[in-house]
C-alpha positions in Angstrom: 19.6 1.3 2.7 22.4 -0.5 0.8 21.6 -4.0 -0.3 24.5 -5.6 1.7 23.1 -4.0 4.9 19.6 -5.2 4.0 20.8 -8.7 3.3 22.6 -8.8 6.6 19.5 -7.7 8.4 17.4 -10.2 6.5 19.8 -13.0 7.3 19.4 -12.1 11.0 15.6 -12.1 10.6 15.8 -15.4 8.8 17.9 -16.9 11.6 15.3 -15.9 14.1 12.5 -17.6 12.2 10.6 -14.4 11.3 10.6 -15.2 7.6 7.3 -16.9 7.2 5.8 -19.5 4.9 3.2 -18.0 2.5 -0.2 -18.5 4.1 -3.6 -16.9 3.9 -4.3 -14.2 6.5 -7.1 -15.2 8.9 -9.5 -13.2 11.0 -10.3 -13.7 14.6 -13.9 -14.8 15.2 -15.7 -14.1 18.5 -19.2 -14.8 19.8 -22.1 -12.5 18.7 -22.5 -11.3 22.3 -18.9 -10.1 22.5 -18.0 -6.7 24.1 -14.5 -5.6 24.9 -14.0 -6.1 28.7 -13.5 -2.8 30.5 -10.0 -3.5 31.8 -8.4 -0.3 30.5 -8.9 3.4 30.6 -7.3 6.0 28.4 -5.5 8.5 30.7 -4.8 10.9 27.8 -5.3 10.7 24.1 -4.1 13.0 21.3 -5.9 12.3 18.0 -4.3 13.7 14.9 -6.1 13.7 11.5 -4.0 14.7 8.4 -6.0 15.7 5.3 -3.0 17.1 3.4 -3.2 14.3 0.7 -6.0 12.7 -1.2 -6.8 10.4 1.7 -7.0 10.7 5.4 -4.3 9.6 7.8 -5.2 9.3 11.5 -2.8 8.9 14.3 -3.7 8.3 18.0 -1.1 8.6 20.7 -2.8 7.3 23.8 -1.7 6.5 27.4 -3.4 3.2 28.3 -3.8 2.3 32.0 -4.7 -1.2 33.3 -7.6 -0.7 35.7 -8.2 -4.4 36.4 -6.5 -6.3 39.3 -4.9 -8.7 36.8 -2.3 -8.2 34.0 -4.0 -7.5 30.6 -2.6 -8.0 27.1 -5.5 -7.4 24.6 -6.6 -3.9 23.6 -9.5 -3.4 21.2 -9.9 -0.5 18.7 -13.5 0.0 17.4 -14.5 1.2 13.9 -17.9 1.8 12.4 -18.7 -1.2 10.1 -19.1 1.2 7.1 -15.6 2.5 7.7 -13.7 -0.7 8.5 -13.6 -1.7 4.8 -11.7 1.5 4.0 -9.1 1.2 6.8 -5.5 0.4 5.6 -2.0 0.4 6.9 -3.1 -0.2 10.5 0.0 -0.2 12.7 0.6 0.0 16.5 3.9 0.8 18.2 5.1 1.7 21.7 5.8 5.4 21.5 8.5 5.2 24.1 10.2 2.1 22.9 10.8 1.8 19.1 12.8 -1.4 19.6 9.6 -3.3 20.3 8.5 -2.9 16.6 4.9 -3.3 15.4 2.5 -5.1 17.7 0.6 -8.2 16.7 -3.1 -7.5 15.7 -6.2 -9.2 14.3 -9.4 -8.1 12.6 -12.2 -9.2 14.9 -15.4 -10.8 13.3 -18.2 -11.4 15.7 -21.4 -10.1 14.1 -21.6 -9.1 10.5 -24.8 -7.0 11.2 -23.2 -5.0 14.0 -22.6 -1.3 13.5 -19.2 -1.6 15.3 -16.3 -3.9 14.4 -12.9 -4.2 16.1 -9.1 -4.5 15.7 -7.6 -6.6 18.5 -4.1 -5.5 19.6 -1.9 -7.8 21.5 0.7 -6.0 23.7 4.2 -7.6 23.6 4.0 -8.3 27.4 0.9 -8.2 29.6 0.4 -4.8 31.3 0.4 -5.1 35.1 -2.4 -3.7 37.2 -2.3 0.1 37.6 0.6 0.3 35.0 0.5 2.5 31.9 1.8 2.2 28.4 1.8 4.7 25.6 0.5 3.4 22.3 1.0 5.0 18.9 -1.9 3.8 16.7 -1.8 4.9 13.0 -4.0 4.0 10.0 -5.3 5.4 6.7 -8.9 5.9 5.6 -9.1 5.4 1.9 -11.9 6.7 -0.5 -13.4 8.7 2.4 -13.2 12.3 1.0 -16.5 13.5 -0.5 -16.4 16.2 -3.1 -18.8 19.0 -2.2 -20.3 20.1 -4.6 -20.1 16.8 -6.4 -19.8 18.6 -9.8 -18.0 21.8 -10.7 -16.8 23.8 -13.7 -13.5 23.2 -15.3 -11.9 26.2 -13.7 -13.7 26.2 -10.4 -12.3 25.5 -7.0 -12.7 21.9 -5.7 -13.9 21.3 -2.1 -13.8 18.0 -0.2 -15.5 17.0 3.0 -14.4 14.6 5.6 -16.5 13.0 8.4 -14.8 12.3 11.8 -15.4 12.3 15.5 -14.2 15.2 17.6 -13.8 12.6 20.4 -11.4 9.7 20.1 -13.7 6.7 19.4 -12.5 4.2 21.9 -13.8 0.9 23.5 -12.7 2.3 26.9 -13.4 5.5 28.8 -11.1 8.5 28.1 -10.1 10.9 30.9 -8.5 13.6 28.8 -8.1 14.2 25.1 -7.9 16.5 22.1 -8.3 16.2 18.3 -6.2 18.1 15.8 -7.2 18.3 12.1 -4.4 19.4 9.6 -5.7 20.7 6.3 -3.8 21.3 3.1 -4.6 25.0 3.3 -6.4 27.7 5.2 -9.5 27.7 3.0 -12.1 25.8 5.1 -15.5 27.5 4.8 -17.4 24.9 6.8 -16.6 22.8 9.9 -18.6 21.4 12.8 -18.5 23.4 16.1 -18.6 21.7 19.5 -19.6 23.5 22.7 -18.3 22.2 26.1 -19.6 24.5 28.9 -18.7 28.0 28.1 -16.0 27.0 25.6 -16.5 26.4 21.9 -14.3 24.3 19.7 -12.4 24.1 17.4 -9.9 26.8 17.5 -8.5 27.6 14.0 -4.9 28.6 13.4 -4.0 28.8 9.7 -4.6 25.3 8.3 -5.1 23.6 11.7 -8.3 22.9 13.6 -8.0 21.9 17.3 -10.9 20.3 19.2 -10.1 20.4 22.9 -8.4 19.7 25.2 -11.5 18.0 26.7 -11.0 17.7 30.4 -14.3 15.8 31.1 -14.2 12.0 30.9 -15.8 10.5 27.8 -17.4 7.1 28.3 -16.5 4.0 26.3 -17.9 4.3 22.7 -18.5 8.0 23.0 -18.3 10.0 19.7 -19.0 13.6 18.6 -19.9 13.4 14.8 -18.1 16.2 13.0 -17.4 17.3 9.4 -14.9 19.7 7.8 -15.1 21.0 4.3 -12.0 22.4 2.7 -10.4 23.3 -0.6 -8.2 20.7 -2.3 -6.3 21.9 -5.3 -5.1 18.5 -6.5 -6.6 15.4 -8.1 -7.8 12.5 -5.8 -5.8 9.7 -7.3 -7.3 6.2 -6.7 -6.1 3.0 -8.1 -8.8 0.3 -8.0 -6.2 -2.3 -9.1 -2.5 -2.7 -9.4 -0.9 -5.9 -10.8 2.8 -5.9 -10.2 5.0 -8.7 -11.8 8.6 -9.2 -10.8 10.5 -11.8 -12.9 13.9 -13.0 -11.7 16.4 -14.5 -14.1 19.6 -16.0 -12.7 21.1 -16.8 -16.1 20.2 -13.5 -17.6 21.3 -11.6 -14.5 18.1 -9.5 -14.7 15.0 -8.6 -12.7 12.1 -7.5 -14.9 9.3 -5.4 -13.5 5.9 -4.7 -15.0 3.0 -2.9 -13.4 -0.6 -2.6 -14.8 -2.7 0.1 -13.3 -6.4 0.9 -13.3 -6.6 4.6 -12.2 -9.5 6.9 -11.4 -9.7 10.5 -10.2 -12.2 10.5 -7.3 -12.4 14.3 -7.2 -15.4 16.4 -8.3 -16.9 15.7 -11.7 -17.3 18.3 -14.5 -20.7 20.0 -14.9 -20.1 20.4 -18.6 -18.1 18.7 -21.3 -14.3 19.1 -21.3 -13.2 22.2 -23.2 -9.7 21.6 -24.8 -9.3 25.2 -25.8 -9.9 26.6 -22.3 -7.6 24.0 -20.9 -4.8 24.9 -23.3 -5.2 28.6 -22.6 -5.1 28.1 -18.8 -1.8 26.2 -19.0 0.1 29.3 -19.9 -0.5 30.5 -16.3 0.0 27.0 -14.8 -2.8 27.3 -12.2 -3.6 24.8 -9.5 -6.0 22.2 -10.9 -8.0 19.2 -9.7 -7.1 17.3 -13.0 -4.2 14.9 -13.2 -1.7 16.2 -15.7 1.3 13.9 -15.3 2.8 11.0 -13.4 6.4 10.6 -12.2 7.9 7.2 -11.4 11.3 7.5 -9.5 12.9 4.1 -10.1 15.9 2.4 -8.6 19.3 3.7 -9.8 20.4 1.4 -12.6 17.0 0.7 -14.1 16.9 0.6 -17.9 14.7 -0.2 -20.9 11.7 1.5 -19.3 8.5 1.4 -21.4 4.9 2.7 -21.1 1.7 1.9 -22.9 -2.0 2.7 -22.3 -5.0 0.9 -23.7 -4.3 2.1 -27.3 -0.5 2.1 -27.2 2.2 4.6 -26.5 0.4 7.7 -27.8 1.0 9.8 -24.7 4.1 11.8 -23.9 6.6 9.8 -21.9 10.3 10.3 -21.1 12.8 8.1 -19.3 16.0 9.6 -17.8 18.6 7.5 -16.2 22.0 8.3 -14.8 24.4 7.2 -12.1 22.4 9.1 -9.5 18.7 8.6 -10.5 16.3 6.9 -12.9 12.9 8.6 -13.6 10.0 7.7 -15.9 7.7 10.6 -16.6 4.3 10.2 -18.2 1.8 12.8 -19.5 -1.5 11.2 -20.4 -3.2 12.0 -23.7 -5.8 14.1 -21.8 -6.0 15.6 -18.3 -7.8 13.2 -16.0 -10.6 15.0 -14.3 -12.9 13.8 -11.5 -14.7 10.6 -12.4 -12.5 9.8 -15.3 -10.6 6.5 -15.8 -7.1 5.9 -17.1 -5.6 2.4 -17.4 -2.0 2.0 -18.3 1.1 -0.2 -18.1 4.7 0.6 -17.2 7.8 -1.7 -17.1 11.5 -1.7 -16.8 14.6 -4.0 -16.3 17.3 -3.9 -13.6 20.5 -5.8 -12.9 19.8 -8.8 -10.6 22.9 -7.9 -8.5 21.1 -4.9 -7.1 18.3 -7.0 -5.6 19.6 -10.6 -5.4 22.3 -12.1 -3.1 23.4 -15.6 -2.3 22.9 -16.2 1.4 25.0 -19.3 1.6 24.9 -22.7 -0.1 21.8 -23.0 -2.4 19.9 -20.3 -0.5 19.2 -16.9 -2.2 17.7 -13.7 -0.9 15.7 -11.4 -3.1 15.1 -7.9 -1.7 12.6 -5.7 -3.8 10.1 -3.0 -2.9 6.6 -4.3 -2.3 5.1 -1.2 -3.8 6.7 1.5 -6.1 4.4 3.3 -8.3 4.1 7.1 -9.1 5.3 9.6 -6.5 2.6 12.3 -6.2 2.5 15.3 -3.9 -1.2 14.7 -3.5 -0.7 11.0 -2.7 -2.1 7.9 -4.2 -4.5 5.1 -2.9 -4.5 1.4 -3.9 -7.7 -0.5 -3.3 -6.3 -3.9 -4.4 -2.6 -4.7 -5.1 -1.4 -8.1 -6.4 2.3 -8.7 -6.4 3.6 -11.7 -8.3 7.2 -12.8 -8.0 8.3 -15.3 -10.7 11.3 -17.2 -9.3 13.6 -19.4 -11.4 12.4 -22.8 -12.5 13.2 -25.3 -9.8 13.2 -22.8 -6.9 11.8 -24.3 -3.7 11.4 -23.7 0.1 10.0 -20.2 -0.5 9.6 -17.9 2.5 9.0 -14.2 2.7 9.1 -11.2 5.0 7.5 -7.9 4.3 7.3 -4.5 6.1 3.8 -3.9 4.7 1.4 -3.9 7.7 0.1 -7.5 8.1 -3.5 -6.3 8.5 -3.4 -5.2 4.8 -2.2 -8.5 3.4 -5.2 -10.7 2.5 -3.6 -13.8 1.0 -0.3 -15.4 -0.1 0.0 -18.4 -2.5 2.9 -20.3 -4.0 2.1 -21.8 -7.4 3.8 -22.9 -10.6 3.5 -21.2 -13.9 4.9 -22.5 -17.2 6.7 -20.0 -19.6 9.0 -20.4 -22.6 11.2 -23.5 -22.6 10.0 -24.6 -19.2 9.7 -28.2 -18.2 8.2 -28.3 -14.7 7.3 -24.6 -14.6 8.5 -21.5 -12.6 7.8 -21.1 -9.0 5.5 -18.0 -8.4 4.8 -16.3 -5.1 1.6 -14.2 -5.2 0.7 -11.8 -2.5 -2.5 -9.8 -2.4 -3.1 -6.7 -0.3 -5.8 -4.2 0.2 -6.0 -0.5 1.1 -2.4 0.6 0.5 -1.2 4.2 0.1 1.9 5.8 -1.3 3.3 6.4 2.2 4.1 2.7 2.1 6.0 3.1 -1.1 9.5 1.4 -1.0 8.8 -0.9 2.0 10.8 -4.1 1.5 9.6 -7.5 0.3 12.3 -10.1 1.2 12.0 -13.5 -0.3 14.2 -16.5 0.6 14.3 -19.6 -1.6 16.6 -22.5 -2.4 17.9 -22.9 -6.0 20.3 -25.8 -6.5 23.1 -26.0 -9.1 21.3 -29.0 -10.7 18.1 -26.9 -11.0 20.1 -24.0 -12.6 21.3 -26.4 -15.3 17.8 -27.3 -16.4 17.3 -24.3 -18.6 20.6 -24.5 -20.6 20.2 -28.3 -21.0 16.7 -27.9 -22.3 17.9 -25.2 -24.8 20.9 -27.5 -25.8 18.6 -30.5 -26.2 16.1 -28.5 -28.2 18.8 -27.0 -30.5 20.4 -30.5 -30.9 17.0 -32.0 -31.8 16.5 -29.4 -34.5 19.9 -30.1 -36.1 19.3 -33.9 -35.9 15.9 -33.4 -37.4 17.3 -31.3 -40.3 20.0 -33.8 -40.9 17.5 -36.7 -40.9 15.3 -34.9 -43.4 18.3 -34.2 -45.6 19.0 -37.9 -45.8 15.6 -38.6 -47.3 15.8 -39.1 -51.1 12.9 -37.2 -52.7 14.1 -37.5 -56.3 11.9 -39.1 -59.0 13.2 -42.5 -60.0 14.0 -43.0 -63.8 13.1 -46.2 -65.7 
């Protein structure tokens, strides 16, 4: 989307008051005795599980019916407590009306020792008695793929296992449903079988497993524990921490980006020590491998001065290519990153401010940058903790922001002041922390509105002028001191 179009949309959002003041995300607390009231039933549910990347993506399309005599607006989605900490990117939409956008939601806390925790969804308008609404619920389950076996040889096949329920786990009874599991390939030696009457599920067609359709009503909370074990010929890329700094300079007309990564491969470990000779020999045939060989960062067109370092400097192979149509930073680590191995590194680049920054009118500016960029991998990437710091010009105030990152993933936002070179009062810094992000969210916008007056913009050049003038005055004053030895 062109920046001018994005700015126009953001101005519309700003006018409607959607841009929000930075504030910590809170959780809803309910009594220990809480149980979701049985005011809904699921007339039909289609549960889709995608295991094509190094994390699981689950999507539930469910027709919800209000079975109570009064309008209802709150719908609860249950999760096992052990799984809730791994849920990310939780979003809910109306499948038949995209104009409604994402629904408001909260993470429910009512008993830390309970085996079940909930997300609470608030429908845009209360659902009338006997009325139905089709919800599209989607989320990611991070760090949930288990290597089986846990250790393998350097040239062996890697198999992962994923635990799920063949029934849609719901806080309400479900009349009809089915579950589909999409695998990265057809090699799936083990999967749980479920018998219903004379029928046995799943049915397997290529890389797809289908449980159901189940015509018998499943009561609220009903589950059917299942597991699938399948071949995965890629690394399981997991970033425990990403620190992303975005520094805006009005006078320099530049936006500087720097990202610091702590990366692990959560795939199967090696049973023996890494053999460099065997690895070099195998690369002539370019076989599929569960080791990470390279990282590719597609940057915004116009990016320049890209750099890369790891913990001991730039000793890996890296290449930056930039043209009028693309900008790519390619990295090959010093060694292939196998399962259980760690690889911390840093990348950075500069870009013209005009590609991200526009004056909205008067002293108000709009900064439109991606919340998350990072490497683009076919096998996907997971981010346990991401910290985005936006350093605005000295004197920026009235900071507001809007992000397309799911609100349930953002844990806190803080506006602070940080002093850098030649600062007087310090630069305004917006810090946003988020958990459990995936590369599917890559490129989603972070829009920041702030006021920056003409007087504030003169602070830096005046400080530089005053500093330079004081140096010259000091040199002149010193030159007037007579340091010669007096003669008798």
